C-alpha positions as semicolon CSV with decimal commas, in nm:
position;residue;x (nm);y (nm);z (nm)
1;M;1,698;10,229;-3,577
2;W;2,021;10,386;-3,487
3;Q;1,937;10,487;-3,155
4;D;1,938;10,128;-3,027
5;I;2,314;10,138;-3,173
6;V;2,387;10,434;-3,034
7;I;2,308;10,375;-2,678
8;A;2,412;10,022;-2,659
9;L;2,776;10,162;-2,716
10;V;2,728;10,398;-2,460
11;G;2,594;10,137;-2,200
12;L;2,812;9,843;-2,334
13;S;3,133;10,113;-2,243
14;F;2,975;10,233;-1,876
15;G;3,007;9,913;-1,818
16;L;3,331;9,812;-1,997
17;M;3,467;10,086;-1,812
18;L;3,391;9,958;-1,432
19;F;3,663;9,660;-1,480
20;P;3,884;9,814;-1,277
21;Q;3,691;9,903;-1,052
22;L;3,580;9,538;-1,030
23;R;3,867;9,403;-1,029
24;D;4,015;9,607;-0,697
25;V;3,625;9,498;-0,540
26;I;3,736;9,155;-0,614
27;H;4,059;9,195;-0,443
28;G;3,956;9,308;-0,102
29;K;3,829;9,682;-0,186
30;S;3,464;9,808;-0,153
31;I;3,279;10,048;-0,250
32;N;2,915;10,232;-0,138
33;I;2,679;9,923;-0,169
34;Y;2,380;10,161;-0,163
35;T;2,499;10,357;-0,478
36;A;2,599;9,992;-0,649
37;G;2,273;9,872;-0,520
38;F;2,065;10,155;-0,632
39;T;2,223;10,150;-1,014
40;T;2,216;9,814;-1,095
41;A;1,827;9,791;-0,964
42;G;1,773;10,128;-1,225
43;L;2,010;9,953;-1,529
44;Y;1,760;9,645;-1,470
45;V;1,464;9,863;-1,516
46;L;1,627;10,024;-1,846
47;A;1,711;9,686;-1,971
48;L;1,324;9,619;-1,925
49;T;1,214;9,947;-2,025
50;F;1,431;9,914;-2,352
51;F;1,301;9,549;-2,378
52;T;0,945;9,643;-2,400
53;L;1,028;9,935;-2,689
54;E;1,195;9,627;-2,839
55;M;1,592;9,769;-2,823
56;W;1,739;9,405;-2,827
57;I;2,083;9,552;-2,855
58;T;2,022;9,826;-2,545
59;V;1,871;9,581;-2,362
60;I;2,215;9,304;-2,378
61;A;2,407;9,631;-2,315
62;E;2,233;9,756;-2,066
63;T;2,200;9,409;-1,875
64;F;2,538;9,362;-1,892
65;A;2,626;9,661;-1,717
66;G;2,350;9,648;-1,429
67;T;2,559;9,259;-1,372
68;V;2,912;9,455;-1,354
69;W;2,713;9,661;-1,133
70;F;2,531;9,366;-0,922
71;L;2,889;9,233;-0,879
72;L;3,061;9,509;-0,767
73;F;2,752;9,538;-0,526
74;F;2,809;9,189;-0,461
75;F;3,130;9,135;-0,390
76;S;3,131;9,516;-0,147
77;V;2,916;9,313;0,061
78;I;3,148;9,048;0,110
79;N;3,464;9,251;0,179
80;K;3,275;9,486;0,441
81;R;3,106;9,152;0,619
82;K;3,468;9,082;0,636
83;T;3,587;9,356;0,837
84;K;3,362;9,340;1,097
């Protein structure tokens, strides 16, 4: 189904666009952990929802974007703890 491909391309591009932010977070900066945490949870819920619809390409894309957001969350928590 064509919708699977379109949604997957958008999800993948959203994950890829976060790579510069991820680089900054790995190097000591941080983002709002609540935003990153809730976005991670939301993307994983979407991946599970698309799994039930058997939209396999989108499941991979949403899981990828969710994982990038999780890494942003993880490194931001570590960086905030270092500054305290």
